[in-house]
C-alpha positions as CSV (number, residue, x, y, z in Angstrom):
1,M,-98.3,-166.6,58.3
2,K,-95.8,-163.4,59.4
3,S,-96.0,-159.8,58.5
4,A,-93.4,-158.1,56.7
5,T,-91.1,-156.4,58.6
6,P,-90.9,-152.4,58.4
7,S,-87.6,-152.6,56.3
8,L,-89.1,-155.5,53.5
9,A,-92.0,-153.4,53.4
10,R,-90.4,-150.5,52.3
11,A,-88.2,-152.2,49.9
12,I,-91.2,-153.6,48.3
13,N,-93.0,-150.2,48.4
14,D,-89.9,-148.6,46.5
15,R,-89.3,-151.4,44.1
16,L,-93.3,-150.8,43.1
17,A,-92.9,-147.4,42.6
18,L,-89.5,-147.9,40.7
19,D,-91.5,-150.3,38.1
20,L,-94.5,-148.0,37.8
21,L,-92.2,-145.1,36.8
22,L,-90.5,-147.5,33.9
23,Q,-94.2,-148.7,33.0
24,H,-95.8,-145.0,32.8
25,G,-92.6,-142.4,32.7
26,P,-92.4,-139.4,34.9
27,L,-95.4,-139.4,37.7
28,T,-96.6,-137.0,40.3
29,A,-96.6,-137.7,44.2
30,P,-100.2,-138.3,43.8
31,Q,-100.3,-140.3,41.0
32,L,-97.7,-142.7,42.9
33,R,-100.4,-142.6,45.5
34,D,-103.5,-143.6,43.2
35,L,-101.2,-146.0,41.4
36,T,-100.2,-147.7,44.5
37,G,-102.5,-147.2,46.8
38,L,-100.1,-146.4,49.7
39,S,-100.5,-143.4,51.9
40,R,-99.6,-139.9,51.6
41,P,-96.9,-139.6,54.0
42,T,-95.7,-143.5,52.8
43,V,-95.2,-142.0,49.1
44,S,-93.5,-139.0,50.8
45,D,-91.0,-141.1,52.7
46,L,-90.2,-143.2,49.5
47,I,-89.9,-140.6,47.2
48,E,-87.4,-138.9,49.5
49,R,-85.4,-142.3,50.1
50,L,-85.2,-143.2,46.3
51,M,-83.9,-139.2,45.4
52,E,-81.0,-140.0,48.3
53,G,-80.2,-143.1,46.8
54,G,-79.8,-141.5,43.3
55,L,-82.7,-143.4,41.7
56,I,-84.9,-140.7,40.8
57,Q,-84.9,-137.1,40.2
58,V,-87.0,-134.3,39.6
59,T,-88.1,-134.2,35.7
60,G,-90.0,-131.1,35.6
61,E,-93.6,-130.3,36.5
62,Y,-97.7,-131.1,35.6
63,G,-99.8,-129.2,34.4
64,E,-99.7,-125.3,33.1
65,D,-101.8,-124.2,36.2
66,R,-100.1,-126.1,39.0
67,R,-97.5,-125.3,41.3
68,G,-95.9,-126.9,44.2
69,P,-94.7,-129.8,45.7
70,N,-98.0,-131.6,44.3
71,A,-96.9,-130.6,40.7
72,R,-93.3,-132.2,40.3
73,L,-92.7,-134.9,38.3
74,Y,-90.1,-137.6,39.4
75,G,-88.7,-139.7,37.0
76,L,-85.9,-142.3,36.7
77,V,-82.3,-141.5,36.7
78,A,-81.4,-142.9,33.0
79,E,-77.8,-142.8,33.9
80,R,-77.7,-144.4,37.2
81,A,-76.9,-148.2,35.4
82,H,-76.0,-149.0,31.7
83,V,-76.5,-152.7,30.4
84,A,-75.3,-154.5,27.2
85,G,-76.4,-157.0,25.0
86,V,-74.6,-159.3,22.3
87,D,-75.9,-161.1,19.8
88,V,-72.7,-163.6,18.6
89,R,-73.6,-165.1,15.1
90,R,-71.5,-167.2,12.9
91,S,-70.6,-164.0,10.5
92,A,-70.8,-160.9,12.8
93,L,-71.5,-160.1,16.4
94,H,-73.8,-156.8,17.5
95,V,-73.8,-155.3,20.6
96,T,-76.6,-152.5,22.2
97,V,-76.0,-150.4,25.1
98,V,-79.1,-149.2,26.9
99,D,-79.3,-147.3,30.4
100,I,-82.0,-148.2,33.0
101,T,-85.2,-147.6,31.6
102,G,-84.2,-149.1,28.5
103,H,-83.2,-146.0,25.5
104,V,-80.5,-147.0,23.7
105,V,-77.2,-145.3,24.0
106,G,-74.6,-147.4,21.4
107,S,-73.9,-149.9,19.8
108,S,-71.4,-151.3,17.4
109,T,-71.1,-154.3,15.1
110,R,-68.0,-156.3,14.2
111,E,-67.2,-159.3,11.3
112,I,-66.6,-162.2,12.2
113,V,-63.8,-163.6,10.5
114,P,-64.1,-167.2,9.5
115,V,-60.8,-169.3,10.0
116,S,-61.0,-170.3,6.0
117,R,-60.5,-166.8,5.0
118,V,-57.8,-166.1,7.7
119,E,-55.7,-168.9,6.3
120,A,-56.1,-167.8,2.7
121,P,-53.4,-167.7,0.8
122,G,-53.3,-163.8,-0.1
123,A,-56.0,-162.8,2.0
124,P,-55.4,-159.6,4.1
125,A,-54.9,-159.8,7.9
126,P,-57.4,-159.3,10.5
127,G,-56.8,-156.2,12.6
128,P,-55.9,-156.7,16.0
129,G,-58.5,-158.7,18.0
130,G,-60.4,-159.5,14.6
131,L,-58.7,-163.7,14.9
132,P,-60.9,-166.0,15.7
133,S,-58.8,-166.9,17.9
134,D,-59.4,-164.1,20.1
135,L,-63.1,-164.0,19.9
136,P,-63.7,-162.8,23.3
137,G,-61.1,-159.9,22.5
138,L,-63.3,-159.1,19.7
139,V,-66.5,-159.1,22.0
140,A,-64.8,-157.2,24.1
141,E,-63.6,-154.7,21.9
142,A,-67.3,-154.5,19.9
143,V,-68.5,-153.7,24.0
144,V,-66.1,-151.1,24.6
145,E,-66.5,-149.1,21.8
146,A,-70.9,-149.4,22.5
147,A,-70.4,-148.2,25.9
148,A,-68.3,-145.7,25.1
149,G,-66.9,-144.6,28.3
150,R,-70.4,-145.8,30.2
151,A,-69.9,-148.1,33.1
152,L,-71.8,-151.4,32.6
153,E,-73.6,-153.0,35.2
154,T,-73.8,-156.2,33.2
155,V,-74.2,-157.8,29.8
156,V,-75.8,-160.6,28.4
157,I,-74.3,-162.5,25.2
158,G,-76.8,-164.8,22.9
159,A,-74.8,-167.5,20.6
160,P,-76.0,-170.7,18.9
161,G,-75.6,-174.1,21.2
162,L,-77.1,-175.7,24.0
163,V,-76.2,-173.2,27.5
164,D,-76.1,-175.7,30.5
165,P,-77.9,-173.8,33.0
166,R,-75.8,-175.0,35.5
167,S,-72.2,-173.8,34.5
168,G,-73.2,-171.1,32.0
169,D,-71.4,-172.4,29.7
170,L,-72.2,-174.6,26.0
171,V,-72.5,-178.1,26.4
172,A,-70.3,-178.4,23.2
173,P,-68.9,-176.3,20.6
174,N,-71.0,-174.3,18.4
175,D,-70.1,-173.1,15.0
176,V,-69.0,-169.7,15.4
177,P,-65.4,-169.2,14.2
178,G,-63.0,-169.3,17.4
179,W,-65.3,-170.1,19.7
180,R,-63.8,-171.7,22.8
181,P,-65.2,-172.9,26.1
182,G,-65.1,-170.3,28.8
183,L,-65.7,-167.8,26.5
184,S,-68.2,-165.7,28.5
185,E,-66.0,-165.9,31.8
186,A,-63.0,-164.4,29.5
187,V,-65.3,-161.7,28.3
188,R,-66.0,-161.0,31.9
189,R,-62.6,-160.9,33.1
190,R,-61.7,-158.5,30.2
191,L,-64.5,-156.6,30.9
192,G,-64.5,-156.3,34.3
193,V,-68.5,-156.6,34.8
194,P,-70.7,-159.9,35.0
195,V,-71.3,-161.7,31.8
196,T,-73.9,-164.1,31.1
197,L,-74.4,-166.8,28.4
198,E,-77.8,-167.8,26.5
199,N,-78.9,-169.6,24.0
200,E,-79.8,-167.6,21.0
201,V,-83.7,-169.1,20.4
202,N,-84.2,-168.5,24.3
203,L,-83.2,-164.9,23.8
204,A,-85.5,-164.6,20.9
205,A,-88.6,-165.6,22.8
206,V,-88.0,-163.1,25.9
207,A,-88.5,-160.7,23.2
208,E,-91.2,-162.1,21.7
209,W,-92.7,-162.6,25.2
210,R,-92.3,-158.6,26.2
211,T,-92.6,-157.5,22.9
212,G,-93.9,-159.0,20.3
213,S,-96.4,-162.1,19.4
214,A,-96.4,-163.9,22.9
215,T,-97.1,-160.7,24.5
216,G,-99.3,-161.6,28.0
217,R,-99.3,-165.0,27.1
218,E,-97.8,-167.5,30.0
219,D,-97.7,-170.4,27.8
220,F,-96.0,-170.8,24.0
221,V,-93.1,-172.2,21.9
222,L,-91.4,-169.6,19.6
223,L,-90.3,-172.1,16.6
224,W,-87.2,-170.5,15.3
225,L,-86.7,-170.6,11.6
226,D,-83.5,-169.4,10.4
227,D,-80.3,-170.8,9.3
228,G,-80.0,-172.8,12.5
229,I,-83.7,-174.5,13.6
230,G,-84.6,-174.6,17.2
231,A,-87.3,-173.6,19.6
232,A,-87.7,-172.1,23.0
233,T,-90.4,-173.0,25.4
234,V,-92.1,-170.7,28.0
235,L,-94.9,-172.4,30.0
236,G,-96.1,-171.3,33.0
237,G,-94.8,-167.4,32.5
238,R,-91.3,-169.4,32.9
239,L,-88.6,-170.1,30.2
240,R,-88.1,-173.5,30.1
241,R,-84.0,-174.6,29.4
242,G,-83.9,-177.9,30.8
243,V,-81.7,-180.1,32.5
244,S,-79.0,-179.3,30.2
245,G,-80.2,-176.3,28.6
246,G,-81.3,-178.7,25.7
247,A,-85.1,-178.2,25.6
248,G,-86.7,-176.9,22.2
249,E,-83.5,-178.6,20.1
250,I,-86.2,-179.3,17.8
251,G,-83.9,-179.5,14.9
252,F,-81.9,-183.0,15.8
253,L,-85.6,-184.2,15.4
254,E,-86.4,-186.7,12.5
255,V,-88.9,-186.1,10.3
256,D,-90.1,-188.6,7.4
257,G,-86.0,-190.2,8.0
258,R,-84.4,-186.9,7.4
259,P,-83.3,-184.0,10.4
260,Y,-85.9,-181.6,10.8
261,C,-83.0,-179.1,10.2
262,D,-82.5,-180.0,6.9
263,Q,-85.5,-180.0,6.0
264,V,-87.1,-176.2,6.6
265,A,-83.6,-174.1,7.4
266,A,-83.3,-170.8,5.8
267,G,-81.5,-171.9,2.7
268,T,-83.8,-175.1,1.9
269,A,-86.8,-173.3,2.6
270,D,-86.2,-169.9,0.2
271,G,-86.7,-172.1,-2.7
272,L,-89.9,-174.0,-1.5
273,A,-93.7,-173.2,-2.8
274,P,-95.0,-172.0,0.6
275,E,-97.7,-175.1,0.7
276,V,-94.6,-177.2,1.1
277,L,-92.6,-175.4,3.2
278,A,-96.0,-175.0,6.0
279,E,-96.5,-178.7,5.4
280,R,-92.8,-179.4,6.6
281,V,-92.6,-176.7,9.3
282,A,-96.2,-178.1,10.4
283,K,-94.7,-181.6,10.9
284,G,-92.3,-179.9,13.6
285,A,-94.9,-177.6,15.1
286,A,-96.8,-180.4,15.8
287,A,-94.4,-182.7,17.3
288,L,-94.0,-179.4,19.9
289,V,-98.0,-179.3,20.4
290,S,-98.4,-182.6,21.0
291,I,-96.0,-182.7,24.0
292,L,-96.3,-179.4,25.2
293,D,-99.7,-178.2,24.3
294,P,-98.8,-174.2,24.6
295,G,-101.5,-172.4,22.8
296,L,-99.7,-170.4,20.9
297,V,-96.8,-171.4,18.4
298,V,-94.7,-168.4,17.4
299,L,-93.0,-168.8,13.6
300,G,-89.6,-166.8,14.2
301,G,-86.4,-166.0,12.6
302,K,-85.7,-165.0,9.0
303,T,-88.2,-167.7,7.3
304,G,-91.2,-167.2,9.7
305,R,-91.0,-163.4,9.7
306,A,-90.8,-163.1,6.2
307,G,-93.9,-165.7,5.8
308,G,-95.9,-163.4,8.0
309,D,-99.3,-164.3,8.3
310,A,-99.8,-166.3,4.9
311,L,-97.5,-168.8,6.2
312,A,-98.9,-168.6,9.4
313,A,-102.3,-169.4,8.6
314,L,-100.9,-172.3,6.3
315,V,-98.9,-174.1,9.3
316,S,-101.9,-173.2,11.7
317,E,-104.3,-175.5,9.1
318,R,-101.6,-178.4,9.2
319,T,-100.6,-178.5,12.2
320,R,-104.6,-178.4,13.5
321,A,-104.6,-181.7,11.2
322,L,-101.9,-183.3,12.9
323,S,-102.0,-182.6,16.5
324,P,-105.5,-183.0,18.4
325,A,-104.6,-180.1,21.2
326,P,-106.0,-176.7,19.8
327,V,-102.9,-174.2,19.1
328,E,-102.7,-170.8,17.6
329,V,-99.9,-169.8,15.1
330,R,-98.9,-166.3,14.6
331,P,-95.6,-165.0,13.1
332,S,-93.0,-163.1,14.8
333,T,-94.1,-159.0,15.3
334,V,-90.7,-158.1,17.1
335,A,-89.2,-155.3,15.4
336,G,-85.4,-155.9,14.4
337,N,-83.2,-158.1,15.8
338,A,-84.9,-160.7,18.2
339,V,-81.8,-161.9,19.9
340,L,-80.4,-158.9,20.5
341,Q,-83.4,-157.4,21.5
342,G,-83.9,-160.5,24.0
343,A,-80.4,-160.0,25.4
344,V,-80.7,-156.5,26.3
345,L,-83.8,-157.1,28.4
346,T,-82.5,-160.1,30.2
347,A,-79.6,-157.6,31.3
348,L,-82.2,-154.8,32.1
349,D,-83.8,-157.4,34.5
350,L,-80.6,-158.6,36.0
351,A,-79.5,-154.7,36.3
352,R,-83.0,-153.6,37.8
353,D,-82.7,-156.4,40.7
354,T,-79.3,-155.1,41.5
355,V,-79.9,-151.8,41.5
356,F,-83.6,-151.7,42.4
357,G,-83.0,-154.0,44.7
């Protein structure tokens, strides 16, 4: 086995230090030595490199009575890069912009005008960029507003539909008014920064994995119970998309002779007794558990979150009766918009790999 070259070793050490600063906040040189196990000269060198590169700065001193180099606190330069996450739904789009540390610095929302409303007699004309035919312009406009003059490193868009992992575009049109093939590329041209499109449920799973009920788990399935129905799969610590991006499209599955999506979509679920809803949800969960054996199913979306622990307990009981594989069922615990949070987290991962190396 070949040993790492000096330049590679420096890059590894620098990234280790930057990741620790992300995790813990500002640290002193002695704290960095303790956390990394690196020698005093190595830590001194990496601090100098990172400061010269504009990645870290002195943010204060540690301790009331300590002074000198060992007391200096080093923190990330938050303004070094900014990213945007975008959640495109059928009626509106939402944007959040954060700095490299993940601190929110801006947000915006735009209504997406349905075609029927635009064409209705006497309907007020939407403002510039508000027509469904110019959805890329609407997205770009909202991102620019949220960024408020800040340069962006990258943008991640979450939307309904199958996203081909190879082309980065939808396999088939979704039902967002004004959506067209190549939308993410059109947004990229308008913004002049890299733009990535990802399935909305996959992004919600990223948020659940990093900040919610699946934190610390290498294997789980997010069963998305909302206006749309879907699932996202994480196995072996990797988000699994499938060859065409269709992994987890459980809404198309027929259960008891009817499409699963028609049985548990939010509009239908709202009128069902908890026991009836749990029985229907469990049939989809059992299919996922029997095939994938993830050990954990998280109930997300409006229905999953509203049902909470009570619905999760009912679904767990019924799923165990339908599938031989043991499984835990939990409700989503991501606060706020899970799709938007997943888009931001994914954008941060991309930006940090570029900026930090």
